[in-house]
Every structure is written in C-alpha cells, then in structure tokens.
C-alpha positions in Angstrom: 35.5 -21.3 -48.8 32.0 -20.0 -49.5 31.5 -16.5 -50.7 29.6 -14.1 -48.4 27.0 -13.3 -51.0 25.9 -16.9 -50.9 24.2 -16.1 -47.6 22.9 -12.6 -48.4 19.3 -13.7 -49.5 18.7 -16.1 -46.6 20.0 -13.6 -44.0 17.8 -10.8 -45.5 14.8 -13.1 -45.4 15.5 -14.1 -41.8 15.9 -10.5 -40.7 12.6 -9.6 -42.5 10.5 -12.5 -41.2 11.9 -13.9 -38.0 14.1 -11.5 -36.0 12.6 -10.4 -32.7 13.7 -6.8 -33.4 12.4 -4.0 -35.6 14.7 -3.3 -38.5 14.3 -0.1 -40.6 16.7 1.0 -43.3 16.9 4.4 -44.9 19.0 6.1 -47.6 21.0 9.2 -47.0 17.8 11.3 -47.4 16.2 9.3 -44.7 13.7 7.7 -47.2 12.7 4.3 -45.9 14.1 1.5 -48.0 13.6 -1.4 -45.6 10.8 -2.3 -43.2 10.6 -5.7 -41.6 7.7 -7.9 -40.4 8.3 -7.0 -36.7 7.7 -3.4 -37.5 4.6 -4.3 -39.5 3.2 -6.2 -36.5 4.0 -3.7 -33.8 3.2 -0.4 -35.7 0.2 -1.6 -37.8 2.0 0.0 -40.8 2.6 -2.3 -43.7 5.8 -2.1 -45.6 4.1 -1.0 -48.8 2.6 2.0 -47.0 5.9 3.3 -45.7 8.5 2.4 -48.3 9.6 5.4 -50.3 8.4 7.8 -47.5 10.6 9.8 -45.2 11.3 8.2 -41.8 10.8 11.6 -40.2 7.4 11.9 -41.8 6.3 8.4 -40.7 7.6 9.2 -37.1 7.3 12.9 -36.7 8.0 12.5 -32.9 11.6 11.9 -33.8 11.8 15.5 -34.7 9.7 16.8 -31.8 11.8 14.8 -29.3 15.0 16.0 -30.9 16.2 12.6 -32.0 16.4 13.4 -35.7 20.0 14.6 -35.2 21.0 11.0 -34.3 20.3 10.0 -37.9 22.4 12.9 -39.2 25.1 11.7 -36.9 24.8 8.2 -38.3 25.4 9.6 -41.8 28.7 10.9 -40.5 29.7 7.4 -39.3 28.6 7.5 -35.7 26.8 4.6 -34.0 24.3 5.6 -31.2 22.6 3.3 -28.7 19.4 4.6 -27.0 19.0 2.9 -23.6 15.5 2.3 -22.1 16.7 3.7 -18.8 17.2 7.2 -20.2 14.9 7.4 -23.3 12.3 4.7 -22.6 11.6 4.3 -26.3 12.8 5.4 -29.8 9.3 5.6 -31.3 6.0 5.3 -29.3 4.5 1.9 -29.7 1.9 0.1 -27.5 3.1 -2.6 -25.1 1.7 -6.1 -25.0 -1.3 -6.3 -22.6 0.4 -8.9 -20.4 3.0 -6.4 -19.2 0.4 -4.0 -17.7 2.0 -0.8 -19.1 0.9 1.5 -21.8 4.0 2.0 -23.9 6.6 -0.5 -25.2 9.9 0.0 -23.5 12.7 -0.2 -26.0 16.4 -0.1 -26.6 17.6 1.0 -30.0 20.7 1.1 -32.1 21.1 3.7 -34.9 24.1 3.0 -37.2 25.4 4.0 -40.6 24.7 1.6 -43.5 27.9 1.0 -45.3 28.7 -0.3 -48.8 32.3 -0.7 -49.8 33.4 1.7 -47.0 30.9 4.4 -48.0 27.8 5.5 -46.0 24.7 4.8 -48.2 22.1 5.3 -45.5 21.1 4.3 -41.9 20.0 1.1 -40.3 18.1 1.1 -37.0 17.3 -1.9 -34.8 14.6 -1.6 -32.1 14.3 -4.2 -29.3 11.3 -4.6 -27.1 12.7 -4.7 -23.5 9.3 -4.3 -21.7 9.4 -7.7 -20.1 12.9 -7.0 -18.6 11.8 -3.5 -17.5 8.7 -4.8 -15.7 10.8 -7.5 -13.9 13.4 -4.9 -12.9 10.6 -2.5 -11.6 9.1 -5.4 -9.7 12.4 -6.2 -8.1 13.0 -2.6 -7.2 9.5 -2.3 -5.7 10.0 -5.5 -3.7 13.3 -4.2 -2.4 11.8 -0.9 -1.4 8.9 -2.7 0.3 11.4 -4.9 2.2 13.3 -1.8 3.3 10.1 -0.2 4.5 9.2 -3.4 6.3 12.6 -3.5 8.0 12.3 0.2 9.0 8.8 -0.4 10.4 10.1 -3.4 12.4 13.0 -1.3 13.7 10.6 1.5 14.7 8.3 -1.1 16.3 11.1 -2.6 18.4 12.2 0.8 19.5 8.7 1.9 20.5 8.0 -1.5 22.1 11.2 -1.3 24.1 10.4 2.2 25.3 6.7 1.4 26.1 7.6 -1.7 28.0 10.5 -0.1 29.9 8.6 3.0 31.0 5.9 1.2 33.2 8.5 -1.4 34.3 10.7 1.4 35.6 7.8 2.7 37.6 7.0 -0.7 39.0 10.7 -1.4 40.0 10.9 2.1 41.5 7.9 1.6 43.8 9.2 -1.9 44.7 12.4 -0.3 45.9 10.5 2.3 47.8 8.5 -0.4 49.6 11.7 -2.1 50.7 13.2 1.1 52.0 10.0 2.3 53.8 8.1 -0.7 55.0 5.0 -0.2 57.1 4.0 3.1 55.5 0.3 2.3 54.7 -0.3 5.6 52.9 2.7 5.0 50.7 1.7 1.4 50.0 -1.8 2.6 48.9 -0.4 5.2 46.6 2.4 2.9 45.2 0.1 -0.2 44.7 -2.2 2.0 42.6 0.7 3.1 40.4 2.0 -0.4 40.1 -1.5 -1.6 39.0 -1.8 1.1 36.4 1.6 0.4 34.9 1.1 -3.3 35.0 -2.2 -2.8 33.1 -0.3 -0.8 30.4 2.2 -3.6 30.0 -0.6 -6.2 29.8 -2.3 -4.2 27.1 0.9 -4.0 25.0 1.5 -7.8 25.4 -2.1 -8.5 24.5 -1.8 -6.4 21.3 1.3 -8.4 20.3 -0.4 -11.7 21.0 -3.5 -10.6 19.0 -1.5 -9.6 16.0 0.4 -12.9 16.2 -2.8 -14.9 16.3 -4.3 -12.9 13.5 -1.2 -13.4 11.3 -1.3 -17.2 12.0 -5.1 -17.2 11.4 -5.6 -18.6 14.9 -7.7 -15.9 16.5 -11.0 -17.4 17.6 -14.4 -15.6 18.1 -16.7 -16.6 20.8 -20.0 -15.5 19.1 -23.3 -14.9 20.8 -26.4 -12.7 20.4 -25.7 -9.3 22.0 -27.5 -6.0 22.1 -25.4 -3.7 19.9 -26.4 -0.4 21.5 -25.7 -1.6 25.0 -22.3 -3.0 24.0 -21.2 0.4 22.5 -22.6 2.3 25.4 -20.7 0.2 27.9 -17.4 0.7 26.0 -18.0 4.4 25.9 -18.6 4.6 29.6 -15.2 3.1 30.3 -13.6 5.8 28.1 -15.6 8.8 29.4 -13.2 9.5 32.3 -10.2 9.5 30.0 -12.0 11.9 27.6 -12.9 14.2 30.6 -9.3 14.1 31.8 -8.1 15.3 28.4 -10.7 18.0 28.1 -12.4 16.3 25.2 -16.2 15.9 24.7 -17.2 12.3 24.2 -20.8 11.9 22.9 -22.9 9.4 21.2 -25.9 9.2 18.9 -27.9 5.9 19.2 -31.2 4.7 17.8 -34.2 4.6 20.1 -34.7 0.9 19.6 -32.6 -2.1 20.5 -31.3 -4.7 18.0 -29.4 -8.0 18.5 -26.4 -9.0 16.5 -24.2 -12.1 16.4 -20.9 -10.8 17.8 -18.0 -11.7 20.1 -18.8 -9.3 23.0 -15.2 -9.0 24.2 -13.8 -8.5 20.7 -16.5 -6.1 19.6 -15.9 -4.0 22.7 -12.2 -4.1 21.8 -13.1 -2.7 18.3 -15.1 0.2 19.9 -12.5 0.9 22.6 -9.5 0.9 20.1 -11.3 3.2 17.7 -12.4 5.7 20.3 -9.1 5.6 22.1 -7.3 6.3 18.8 -9.6 9.3 18.2 -9.0 10.6 21.7 -5.2 10.3 21.2 -5.2 12.6 18.2 -7.9 15.1 19.3 -6.6 18.2 21.1 -8.1 19.6 24.3 -11.4 21.3 23.6 -12.2 18.9 20.7 -14.9 16.3 20.4 -15.3 12.6 19.6 -18.8 11.3 18.6 -19.9 7.7 18.2 -22.9 7.2 16.0 -24.8 3.9 15.6 -27.1 3.4 12.6 -29.3 0.4 11.6 -29.5 -0.9 8.0 -31.5 -3.8 6.7 -28.6 -6.3 6.7 -26.0 -4.6 8.8 -25.3 -1.9 11.4 -23.0 1.0 11.0 -20.8 2.5 13.7 -19.1 5.8 13.0 -16.4 7.3 15.2 -15.9 11.0 14.2 -13.3 13.3 15.8 -12.1 16.9 15.4 -8.5 15.9 15.7 -5.4 16.0 13.5 -7.0 14.5 10.5 -5.3 12.2 7.9 -3.5 13.0 4.7 -5.1 11.5 1.6 -2.0 9.4 0.8 -2.1 7.8 4.3 -5.7 6.6 4.3 -4.8 3.3 2.6 -2.0 2.6 5.0 -3.8 3.3 8.3 -4.7 -0.4 8.9 -1.3 -1.9 8.0 0.5 -3.5 11.0 3.4 -1.4 12.4 2.5 1.6 10.2 2.3 5.0 11.8 1.7 8.3 10.1 4.1 11.1 10.5 1.5 13.0 12.6 1.4 10.1 15.1 5.0 10.5 16.2 5.1 11.5 19.8 1.7 10.0 20.6 3.0 6.6 21.6 1.6 3.2 20.6 2.9 0.3 18.6 1.0 1.0 15.4 -1.0 -2.3 15.9 -4.3 -1.0 17.2 -6.0 -0.2 13.9 -4.6 -3.3 12.2 -6.1 -5.4 15.0 -9.5 -3.6 14.6 -9.5 -4.2 10.9 -8.9 -7.9 11.4 -11.5 -8.2 14.1 -14.1 -6.4 12.0 -13.4 -8.7 9.0 -13.6 -11.8 11.3 -17.2 -10.6 12.1 -17.8 -10.5 8.3 -17.7 -6.7 8.2 -15.6 -3.9 6.7 -13.9 -0.7 8.0 -12.8 2.4 6.3 -11.4 5.8 7.2 -12.4 9.2 5.8 -10.8 12.6 6.4 -11.1 16.0 4.6 -7.3 16.4 5.2 -4.7 17.2 7.8 -6.1 19.3 10.7 -9.7 18.6 9.7 -10.6 15.6 11.8 -11.3 12.0 10.8 -14.1 9.5 10.7 -13.8 5.7 11.1 -16.7 3.8 9.7 -17.4 0.1 10.7 -20.2 -1.9 9.0 -21.0 -5.4 10.4 -23.8 -7.7 9.3 -26.4 -8.6 11.9 -25.7 -12.3 11.5 -22.2 -13.3 10.5 -21.8 -15.8 7.6 -20.0 -18.9 8.9 -18.1 -19.9 5.8 -15.2 -17.5 6.5 -11.6 -18.5 5.9 -10.3 -16.2 8.7 -9.9 -19.1 11.2 -12.0 -21.0 13.7 -14.7 -19.7 15.9 -17.3 -21.0 18.4 -20.9 -19.9 18.6 -23.2 -19.9 21.6 -26.9 -19.4 21.5 -29.4 -19.7 18.6 -29.4 -18.0 15.2 -31.3 -14.8 14.9 
C-alpha cells in the first residue's frame, strides 16, 4: 500500500495551480504561509508580496467586519462555514464582468490546520459562487414577475367581469321594464337611451380587449393617409368637451396658427388623443384643468396632454404603459388598465414615442407624444395599408 506522503507534493502542486478555489494558509499568529494561484489571479496580489505578512494586515476588512474572531475560533479547533446568503463574501473581490455585479459572491470555509493532532495554524478555502447566485436571483425575479403577472390577470378579470356586468345589468333591467310596461312611449325613449349608452360602454371594453389582442399578435393594421393634424386633434377634443363640462373640468387647447399634414391612421390617431384626454379627465378632480398642446418640429409634431390631477409617483412612471397595470391611485376609477398600453403601441406603430412626466403625487401629470410627419415603412410592428401620395 502506498504511503500518504507519496502524494503530498502532487496534491500541493494541484491545490496551488489548478483548484478553482482560493486557498490561504496561516500559522498560529495568522502570518500567511500559503497563497495559491487562484488568489493571485483574483486579488492581484502575488504570493511573494503577501507571504510572511499577517492575514489581518493584508485584509484589514476582516477586522472591521468582525470576522477576525473566526480565525481565533479556528485555532481552538472550530470549523466555520460562511454562506453567501448571509455574508455575501469573506474578503471583497471584484466579480467577473459577465456576471453583471460589482462584487464576487463567495462561500468560505475557515478551519484549523492540524499536524499530528495539534493545531499549527489555519487554512481557508474561498469559492466563487457568483454564477450560482446570479442564476438564483434571476429565478427569484422571474418567479416574482410571474406572480405579479398572475395577480394583474386576476385583477383584470375581476375588473372586466364588473365592468361588463354593470352595463349588462342595466340593459337587462330595461328589457324587463319594456316587457312589463309595453306601449309607454316616454319610457321607451328613456330606456332606449340608457340601453344605447350601456351597450356603447360594453362595445368600448370589447374593442380594447380586441386591440390589445391584435397588438400582442402583431396583427393590428394601420390605414394610413394624409391628414391635417390640428383638425384631427380638435375633432377629438370636441367629442370630449361635454364629458369635461359634466365633471366640472376645464378642457382647453393650444394649437399653432398654421395647418400641417401628417401620414396617420385617422381613426387610430383620434383613439390616441381620446384615450389620453379621457385618462387625464378621469384623474382630475372637479375644478381642475386638462390642456392639449400641439407643437410643430422639423421632422415630427408633439402633442402634450397636461392635467392638474392626482399626479404619478416616480416609481410608477416606467410601468404606466404596461398592459393590465394600474397604479394604486387608480383604484376606484374603473377601467381595465389597457388604455395607455394601447396608446403606446399605436404611437409606436406610427413611428413615434410617448412618455409621461409628473412632479409627483397630487401635482398633475403630462403625457407627451411625438410622431414623425411621414412614418417610415420598414417597421416590424405588423402590416399596414397606405392611401394617398407621400408628402
């Protein structure tokens, strides 16, 4: 049988040159006696520069973080394992660039170094667990996002059920009244108006669902033509003016004196304006104001919808245009959380961009749309047709 010492030199060489862990050995005074190649490569400290120096001098953070006592425990025979979950690292080292984090995540084992049953120092192994940590964090984040998506879908279905049931209940109620009281012309006139309004609400909800479905499947088509931008915006605002008056909100506009033509889908562009202004009206209290401003630039036009409403928290600005997302402040205001997502997609289909700005909660908000005068026709957003001539 081979003697153990036969393998001592090869094992030491392998631990020094090939192991995927850092190995540092100290004597009982914590003077470094061993420093392998992994440590040289990851700390930029060569063995000759640290051998003979105190480990606590080379890594003073061990003292400042209160980890030096672990080495004293090792001299008394204890073995300590530092887990990444609780300590993140034993000594601060940079992570490899591909992991996208600043500091190497480590697990470490500090143990007594024994010879013939006596403690002659300490031996520490350091393992880089950054790759595993990044994967775990990605899985946790994916799980959290899936939970949020499921919660958003649940909220969406609950709101959808409520918003479809409410007008349907009114329609069924009037249908029963007509059956019970036939021939009442005044009642028929009143009830038919109520049925029409509630059916229109249902139709709008269904159209929103169909729009978001087409957008998701990249099948929403634009019917493009040359249109007068100022006229299109004014027409959309006229349809919303009675709603604003009924809510006690001032709806105003600021338009350039001259007309300009742009390549747009008239129906979809009016939908953009209508959705944005309606959204501002929804979150603006009585006595507030909503202002639509049109500005011309060389290659695009800018439409800004500014309100004096509830405002938007800074952390919510990036989520506003996500499907099914609703801010806490929107609870109680109804809606499926699809309107702004649809607007964003329609703006982008026109080759434009949209953003939201707000000084904060309670300080109003501004939605800014920028659309080029002539849309580029190499978009990957789906198919479209174009009527008329290029500008």
